[in-house]
C-alpha positions, 0 to 999 in steps of 0.5 A: 162908807161904814164908820169904824167900830173899833179904834185903830191899833195904834190907839190901843195899848199895844193892841190891847185896850187895857187899864191905864195902870198897865203903863205904870208897871215897870218893864223888864229889859232883856238881852237875847243873843239868839234874837240878835244872831237871827236878826230879830232885833239888831242889838239883841235887846227886848223889852217885855211889859206887863201887857205882854204877860196879860196877852200870854195868859189871856187875863190880868190877875194877882197870879199873873201880877205875882209871876211878873213881880217874882221874875223881875225881883229875881233878875234884879238880884241876879244881874245887879247893874247889868242886863239879864240874858234871855236863854241863859237862865234855868227856872224851877218851880216848887209846884208840879206842873198840874198843881195850883197855878204853876202853869200860869206862873211858869208861862210868865217866867218863860216869856221873859227868860226863854226857859222852856221844858222839853218842847223848847228850842233845841239850839243852833250850832250847839248854842242858844238851847232853851229846852230842859231849862224849865222844871217843876216839882223841885223842892225849895223853900220859895215858890220859884228859883232862877239860876244863871247858867254862866255863874251858877248863882240862884235867886229863890222868890216867894209871893205874898199877895195876902198882904194886899187887901182885896176890895171888900165887896169883891166876892159879892161882885164876882158872884153877881157878875158870874150869873148867866143873866148879869148885865153889863153894869154888873160885869163892869163893876166886878172887872173894875174892882178886880183890876183895882186889886191887881193895881194895888199889887203891881203899882201901890205895893210892888216895892213892899219887901213883904210882897215878894221875898228873895233869897240867894243861893250859891 
């Protein structure tokens, strides 16, 4: 019998052979009434981890990290002492859909909150609709605004990754790793430095009040 060339799924991180620090990023716990109604989870509780955002985006970078942290911070502000309710939040971005990294940020926010554009779930018996809850190009001071549909309370967040220094040799490592003839050692060196930067954002500096700012709106 030929030997296995890959570890069993249970030995990987949720099916992803990921950097160890992913486990140090606090998860986001949501209550989803639709999932409970349809029997997807008996109690309606769904835990999202940074790994889920990485799987969705297909990569781990400061933008994905920032989207995760902004979503987490806004939910903590809007639901103090209670579980956030998935599907009962409107999400608005200052950038247009085709601008910058709006699509990446929105996809992470959608993963956690359920808010979707016109292509989203239309509802069940007049309830649980998720469509038209994700909007782009909305004027605001921050980058992304989360609004509770039940109370109308909003939290606006902004992300400042520039306060976390990049590894000093990151640019040269990126150039070397991007070369067509780059060897495995070169690519690995860049990948390690890149994820060290992401780790600094998500683990070392995540509680820094200057990294993600949150403002309330009535």
